[in-house]
C-alpha positions as CSV (number, residue, x, y, z in Angstrom):
1,M,10.5,-5.8,-19.4
2,P,10.8,-3.0,-22.0
3,L,9.6,0.5,-21.1
4,L,6.7,0.7,-23.7
5,P,4.6,-2.2,-22.3
6,R,5.4,-1.1,-18.8
7,L,3.9,2.3,-19.6
8,L,0.5,0.7,-20.2
9,L,0.3,-0.1,-16.5
10,P,-0.2,3.5,-15.3
11,C,-1.7,4.8,-18.6
12,C,-4.6,2.4,-18.9
13,P,-6.2,3.3,-15.5
14,L,-5.3,6.9,-16.1
15,L,-7.3,6.9,-19.3
16,A,-10.2,5.0,-17.6
17,G,-10.3,7.7,-14.9
18,V,-10.3,10.5,-17.4
19,L,-13.1,8.9,-19.6
20,M,-15.2,8.2,-16.5
21,G,-14.9,11.9,-15.5
22,H,-13.0,11.2,-12.2
23,I,-9.7,12.7,-13.3
24,Q,-9.7,16.4,-14.2
25,P,-7.2,18.2,-16.5
26,I,-5.0,19.3,-13.5
27,G,-5.0,15.7,-12.3
28,L,-4.0,14.4,-15.7
29,L,-1.2,16.9,-15.8
30,L,0.1,15.9,-12.3
31,A,-0.3,12.2,-13.3
32,C,1.8,12.7,-16.4
33,L,4.5,14.5,-14.4
34,F,4.6,11.7,-11.8
35,I,4.9,9.0,-14.5
36,T,7.7,11.0,-16.2
37,L,9.5,11.4,-12.8
38,V,9.3,7.7,-12.0
39,L,9.9,6.1,-15.5
40,A,11.8,8.6,-17.7
41,P,15.6,8.2,-17.6
42,M,17.0,11.1,-15.5
43,R,20.5,11.9,-14.5
44,L,19.5,12.6,-10.9
45,P,21.5,11.4,-7.8
46,Q,19.8,8.3,-6.5
47,W,19.0,9.9,-3.1
48,L,17.3,12.9,-4.8
49,W,15.3,10.7,-7.2
50,T,14.2,8.5,-4.3
51,G,13.2,11.5,-2.2
52,L,11.2,13.1,-5.0
53,V,9.4,9.9,-5.8
54,I,8.5,9.2,-2.2
55,V,7.2,12.7,-1.5
56,A,5.2,12.7,-4.7
57,S,3.8,9.2,-4.0
58,L,2.8,10.2,-0.5
59,L,1.1,13.4,-1.7
60,L,-0.9,11.4,-4.3
61,A,-1.7,8.5,-2.0
62,A,-2.9,10.8,0.8
63,H,-5.2,12.6,-1.8
64,L,-3.4,15.9,-1.2
65,L,-3.1,16.9,-4.8
66,P,-6.0,18.3,-6.9
67,G,-7.7,16.8,-9.9
68,F,-8.8,13.4,-8.6
69,T,-12.3,12.4,-7.6
70,P,-12.8,8.9,-6.1
71,W,-15.1,6.4,-7.7
72,L,-17.8,5.7,-5.1
73,I,-18.5,2.0,-5.6
74,T,-21.0,1.4,-2.7
75,E,-23.2,3.5,-0.5
76,P,-22.0,4.0,3.1
77,Q,-23.0,1.1,5.2
78,R,-22.2,-0.2,8.7
79,I,-20.5,-3.5,8.4
80,S,-19.4,-3.7,12.1
81,A,-21.7,-2.8,14.9
82,D,-19.0,-0.9,16.8
83,A,-17.5,1.0,13.8
84,P,-18.6,3.9,11.7
85,P,-20.3,3.3,8.3
86,Y,-17.8,2.3,5.5
87,Q,-18.0,3.3,1.9
88,L,-16.0,1.4,-0.7
89,R,-14.3,3.8,-3.1
90,L,-11.5,3.6,-5.7
91,A,-9.0,6.3,-5.3
92,W,-7.5,7.1,-8.7
93,D,-4.5,9.0,-7.3
94,K,-3.4,6.1,-5.1
95,L,-4.1,3.6,-8.0
96,L,-1.8,5.8,-10.1
97,V,1.0,5.5,-7.5
98,G,0.7,1.7,-7.4
99,C,0.6,1.2,-11.2
100,T,3.4,3.6,-11.9
101,L,5.7,2.1,-9.2
102,L,4.8,-1.4,-10.5
103,A,6.0,-0.3,-14.0
104,W,9.2,0.9,-12.4
105,W,9.6,-2.3,-10.4
106,L,9.2,-4.6,-13.4
107,G,12.1,-2.8,-15.1
108,L,14.6,-3.6,-12.4
109,P,17.0,-6.5,-12.6
110,P,16.0,-9.9,-11.2
111,R,16.2,-10.2,-7.4
112,P,17.7,-13.0,-5.3
113,A,16.0,-16.4,-5.2
114,P,13.6,-16.9,-2.3
115,R,14.2,-18.8,0.9
116,P,10.8,-20.3,1.6
117,R,11.8,-22.3,4.7
118,L,11.8,-19.0,6.7
119,M,8.5,-17.7,5.5
120,L,6.0,-19.7,7.5
121,P,7.2,-18.4,10.9
122,I,7.1,-14.8,9.6
123,F,3.5,-15.3,8.3
124,I,2.3,-17.0,11.5
125,V,3.8,-14.5,13.9
126,T,2.6,-11.5,11.8
127,L,-1.0,-12.9,11.4
128,L,-1.2,-13.5,15.2
129,A,0.7,-10.4,16.4
130,V,-1.0,-7.7,14.4
131,P,-4.7,-8.6,15.2
132,G,-3.7,-9.5,18.7
133,L,-2.1,-6.1,19.3
134,A,-5.0,-4.3,17.7
135,L,-7.4,-6.2,20.0
136,L,-5.2,-5.5,23.1
137,L,-5.1,-1.8,22.4
138,G,-8.8,-1.6,21.7
139,V,-8.4,-0.4,18.2
140,V,-10.7,-3.1,17.1
141,A,-13.0,-5.8,18.7
142,W,-14.0,-9.3,17.7
143,Q,-16.6,-8.8,14.9
144,P,-16.8,-11.8,12.6
145,K,-18.7,-11.1,9.4
146,W,-18.9,-11.9,5.7
147,P,-20.1,-8.7,4.0
148,D,-21.7,-8.8,0.5
149,M,-19.0,-6.4,-0.7
150,L,-16.2,-8.7,0.2
151,G,-15.2,-9.5,-3.4
152,A,-15.2,-5.9,-4.6
153,W,-13.4,-4.8,-1.4
154,L,-10.7,-7.5,-1.9
155,A,-10.2,-6.4,-5.5
156,V,-9.9,-2.7,-4.6
157,N,-7.7,-3.4,-1.6
158,L,-5.3,-5.5,-3.5
159,A,-5.1,-3.3,-6.6
160,V,-5.0,0.1,-4.9
161,A,-4.0,0.1,-1.2
162,I,-1.7,-3.0,-1.0
163,L,-0.1,-2.5,-4.4
164,A,0.8,1.2,-3.7
165,E,1.8,0.7,-0.1
166,E,4.1,-2.3,-0.7
167,L,5.8,-0.9,-3.8
168,L,6.4,2.4,-2.0
169,F,7.5,1.2,1.4
170,R,9.0,-2.2,0.8
171,G,9.9,-2.0,-2.9
172,L,11.4,1.5,-2.9
173,L,12.0,2.8,0.6
174,Q,13.1,-0.4,2.3
175,T,15.3,-1.4,-0.6
176,R,17.1,2.0,-0.4
177,L,17.4,2.1,3.4
178,V,18.7,-1.5,3.6
179,G,21.3,-0.6,1.0
180,W,22.3,2.6,2.8
181,L,22.0,1.5,6.5
182,G,22.0,-2.3,6.6
183,M,19.3,-4.9,6.9
184,W,17.9,-4.4,10.4
185,P,18.1,-0.6,10.5
186,G,16.5,-0.4,7.1
187,I,13.7,-2.7,7.9
188,L,13.0,-1.1,11.3
189,L,13.1,2.4,10.0
190,T,10.8,1.5,7.1
191,A,8.3,-0.1,9.5
192,L,8.3,3.0,11.7
193,L,7.7,5.3,8.8
194,F,4.9,3.0,7.6
195,G,3.3,3.3,11.0
196,A,3.8,7.1,11.0
197,V,1.7,7.6,7.9
198,H,-1.2,5.9,9.7
199,I,-1.1,8.4,12.6
200,P,-4.1,10.4,11.1
201,F,-6.3,7.3,11.8
202,S,-5.1,7.1,15.4
203,P,-1.7,6.9,17.2
204,T,-2.6,3.4,18.5
205,F,-3.5,2.2,15.0
206,A,-0.2,3.6,13.8
207,L,1.6,1.4,16.3
208,V,-0.3,-1.6,15.0
209,A,0.6,-0.6,11.4
210,A,4.3,-0.3,12.4
211,V,4.3,-3.9,13.7
212,A,2.5,-5.0,10.6
213,G,5.1,-3.2,8.5
214,L,7.9,-5.0,10.3
215,G,6.3,-8.3,9.3
216,Y,5.9,-7.2,5.7
217,G,9.5,-6.0,5.6
218,L,10.8,-9.2,6.9
219,A,8.8,-11.1,4.4
220,M,10.2,-9.0,1.6
221,Q,13.8,-9.2,2.8
222,V,13.8,-12.9,3.5
223,S,12.0,-14.0,0.4
224,G,13.5,-11.5,-2.0
225,R,10.0,-11.2,-3.5
226,L,7.7,-8.2,-3.1
227,S,4.8,-10.4,-4.0
228,V,5.3,-12.3,-0.7
229,A,5.0,-9.1,1.3
230,M,1.9,-8.2,-0.7
231,A,0.4,-11.6,0.0
232,L,1.0,-11.2,3.8
233,H,-0.4,-7.7,3.7
234,G,-3.5,-9.0,1.9
235,L,-4.0,-11.7,4.5
236,V,-3.7,-9.3,7.4
237,N,-6.2,-6.9,5.8
238,L,-8.6,-9.8,5.1
239,V,-8.5,-10.9,8.7
240,H,-9.2,-7.3,9.7
241,F,-12.1,-7.0,7.3
242,T,-13.8,-10.4,8.1
243,L,-13.1,-11.0,11.8
244,L,-12.5,-7.6,13.4
245,S,-14.2,-4.1,13.6
246,Y,-14.0,-2.4,10.3
247,P,-12.7,0.1,9.5
248,L,-11.9,0.9,13.1
249,R,-13.7,0.7,16.4
250,I,-15.5,3.9,17.6
251,V,-13.9,4.9,20.9
């Protein structure tokens, strides 16, 4: 896809955030620098470009850079009896990461054709292992529910969290590590790093996230399609939201 239409992917939500007053001038400047880093042709070594993009993406996704105020979509509400109140919000900085990396991804050459015969076992094992481990470790409990905010939560989760996380960890990081280290070391190291960024929630949740990351990584590697990893990630998150303690059980 040509660069110009791909630029619309990060620029449209960026403009919306500015017009709504959620992105301040310093945030706009940082956003433009990030878009330039990711999409502008640069004569940087691949390892250096990859490292800079990963660090910048993590800083934005973790809300560590100034100039971005989240859009508070709902009031805090307790949707699980054993979990703290949850407030649905749209993080413009993390949305910027996902949209910008998507614009980069769509500019890459076509990837290998999928091998669908291997996908069903990966989906089944991941959808059983991740919630099962979370229940075993006491991170969550069985809490089936159907909250009114489900539709809005699903849209935000797909467009912000899943898009950014899968493009960063599977689309960029895993692709590079597999190319440098080989398939299994690349997938395993990516899964461990994916788990590590979830340590601020809790070490046990980070372990669950690492197992989930392994499933997403296998889905990406076997299918050759990032969309497959995103679909699996979305299903795991949906199981968590509708059947288990959300966001996490109070210990």
